[in-house]
C-alpha positions as CSV (number, residue, x, y, z in Angstrom):
1,M,18.7,9.2,-9.5
2,H,16.5,7.2,-7.3
3,G,12.7,6.7,-6.6
4,V,11.9,7.3,-10.2
5,H,9.0,4.8,-10.3
6,G,7.2,2.5,-8.1
7,G,9.1,-0.2,-6.6
8,P,6.8,-2.0,-4.0
9,V,4.0,-1.3,-6.4
10,E,5.3,-2.6,-9.3
11,S,6.7,-5.8,-7.4
12,N,5.5,-9.6,-8.2
13,K,3.0,-9.2,-4.8
14,L,1.0,-6.7,-6.7
15,I,1.4,-7.2,-10.3
16,N,2.5,-9.9,-12.7
17,P,5.5,-9.6,-14.9
18,N,3.6,-9.1,-17.8
19,Q,1.7,-6.2,-16.3
20,F,5.2,-4.8,-15.4
21,A,6.5,-5.6,-19.2
22,E,3.4,-3.4,-20.4
23,F,3.1,-0.8,-17.7
24,V,6.0,-0.2,-15.6
25,Y,8.9,-0.9,-18.2
26,P,8.7,1.6,-21.0
27,Y,8.1,4.4,-18.2
28,M,11.1,3.3,-16.5
29,K,13.1,2.9,-20.0
30,S,12.3,6.4,-20.9
31,V,13.3,7.9,-17.7
32,H,16.7,6.3,-17.3
33,S,17.3,6.7,-20.8
34,K,16.6,10.8,-20.3
35,V,18.7,10.3,-17.0
36,L,22.0,8.7,-18.4
37,G,21.2,11.0,-21.4
38,M,21.9,14.2,-19.2
39,G,25.5,12.8,-18.0
40,V,24.3,11.2,-14.5
41,H,26.7,8.0,-14.2
42,L,25.7,6.5,-10.7
43,V,22.0,5.6,-10.3
44,L,20.7,3.8,-7.3
45,E,17.6,1.4,-8.0
46,H,15.7,0.3,-5.5
47,P,13.0,-2.3,-6.6
48,C,11.4,-3.0,-3.5
49,S,9.6,-6.1,-2.4
50,D,9.7,-9.6,-4.3
51,Q,10.7,-8.6,-7.8
52,N,12.2,-11.8,-8.5
53,K,10.2,-12.4,-11.7
54,N,10.8,-8.8,-13.4
55,L,14.4,-9.7,-13.0
56,P,14.7,-10.2,-16.6
57,H,12.9,-7.0,-17.2
58,Y,15.8,-5.1,-15.0
59,K,18.7,-7.0,-17.2
60,K,16.9,-6.2,-20.5
61,L,16.7,-2.5,-19.2
62,R,20.4,-2.4,-18.4
63,E,20.9,-4.3,-22.2
64,E,18.8,-2.2,-23.9
65,L,20.9,1.0,-22.2
66,G,23.9,-0.4,-23.2
67,W,25.3,-0.9,-19.5
68,K,25.7,2.6,-19.8
69,G,26.5,4.4,-16.2
70,K,26.9,2.7,-13.1
71,Y,24.0,1.2,-11.1
72,I,23.5,0.3,-7.6
73,W,20.7,-2.4,-7.0
74,V,18.9,-2.3,-3.6
75,F,16.4,-5.1,-3.9
76,G,14.7,-5.9,-0.9
77,P,15.5,-9.6,1.2
78,E,13.1,-11.5,-1.2
79,T,15.5,-11.0,-3.9
80,P,18.5,-13.5,-3.2
81,L,22.1,-12.0,-3.4
82,E,23.4,-14.5,-5.7
83,K,20.5,-14.1,-8.3
84,Q,21.4,-10.4,-8.3
85,I,25.0,-11.0,-8.9
86,E,24.5,-13.5,-11.4
87,I,22.6,-10.6,-13.5
88,F,24.4,-7.6,-12.9
89,G,27.3,-8.6,-11.0
90,N,29.8,-8.1,-14.1
91,H,28.9,-4.3,-14.1
92,D,26.8,-2.9,-11.0
93,V,27.4,-2.6,-7.6
94,I,25.0,-4.8,-5.3
95,M,23.8,-3.2,-2.1
96,G,23.2,-6.2,0.3
97,N,19.5,-6.5,1.6
98,V,19.6,-7.4,5.4
99,D,15.8,-8.1,6.3
100,P,14.3,-4.8,7.5
101,P,11.9,-6.1,10.2
102,S,15.0,-8.9,11.7
103,F,17.1,-5.3,11.7
104,Q,14.0,-3.6,13.8
105,F,13.3,-6.5,16.3
106,K,16.4,-9.0,16.4
107,D,19.3,-8.6,19.0
108,F,22.8,-7.1,18.6
109,D,23.9,-10.5,18.2
110,E,21.3,-11.7,15.3
111,I,22.4,-8.5,13.8
112,V,25.6,-9.1,13.7
113,A,25.0,-12.9,12.4
114,L,22.7,-11.4,9.8
115,C,25.2,-8.9,8.3
116,K,27.9,-11.4,8.6
117,D,26.4,-13.6,6.0
118,N,25.0,-11.0,3.7
119,I,28.7,-9.8,3.4
120,E,30.2,-12.9,2.9
121,R,27.4,-13.5,-0.1
122,G,28.0,-10.1,-1.3
123,L,31.6,-9.7,-1.5
124,K,31.2,-12.4,-4.7
125,N,30.0,-9.4,-6.6
126,P,32.9,-8.7,-8.9
127,S,31.7,-5.3,-9.3
128,G,31.3,-4.4,-5.8
129,Y,29.4,-4.5,-2.9
130,I,27.9,-2.5,-0.4
131,L,26.1,-3.8,3.1
132,G,22.7,-2.5,3.8
133,V,19.0,-2.9,5.1
134,G,17.0,-4.3,2.1
135,C,14.7,-1.1,2.1
136,E,17.0,0.9,4.0
137,L,17.2,1.7,7.4
138,P,13.6,0.8,9.6
139,P,12.7,4.2,11.4
140,L,12.3,2.4,14.8
141,A,15.5,0.2,14.5
142,P,17.4,0.4,17.6
143,P,20.8,2.5,17.5
144,I,22.7,-0.7,18.7
145,N,21.5,-2.6,15.8
146,V,22.9,0.1,13.5
147,Y,26.4,-0.3,15.4
148,A,25.9,-4.1,15.1
149,M,25.8,-3.6,11.4
150,M,28.7,-1.2,11.5
151,K,31.1,-4.1,13.8
152,A,30.0,-6.6,11.1
153,A,31.2,-4.6,8.3
154,R,34.4,-4.0,9.8
155,T,34.9,-7.2,11.2
156,Y,33.6,-9.1,7.9
157,G,33.8,-6.6,5.5
158,A,37.5,-5.4,5.5
159,F,39.3,-5.7,2.4
160,K,42.8,-7.2,2.7
161,Q,45.3,-5.4,0.0
């Protein structure tokens, strides 16, 4: 399940957390309840842009749903990984939020460094971590930057058993 609500439209850049609670949360809870009730066990949730003041509502959603299913949270880079891990880390996967404009415009070495930083912070999540760009890959990102992400993942993200 992905894309069942507005993402950037519900960000704190456009609406305040009280408006989120009144207009977004009830619909979001209804949709998530239905999807989980249908037996879907994995949900990709992408709250885009600045969602920091909405985090208590996302936490409330997970609590009211009884932490059913496994969520992969893909917040934008405005929402620090550490906050995400604090709220969701004991149950859900965090997908790292490398800054999309940086991913599109910075050079290879800068992308490797950004990814390394993201990996080092994200690997602290007890329920799993996926390296990714905060709002998916920018369409005009140079292919070499995708390679830079892969290189960083292989160099800094390998698990030792």
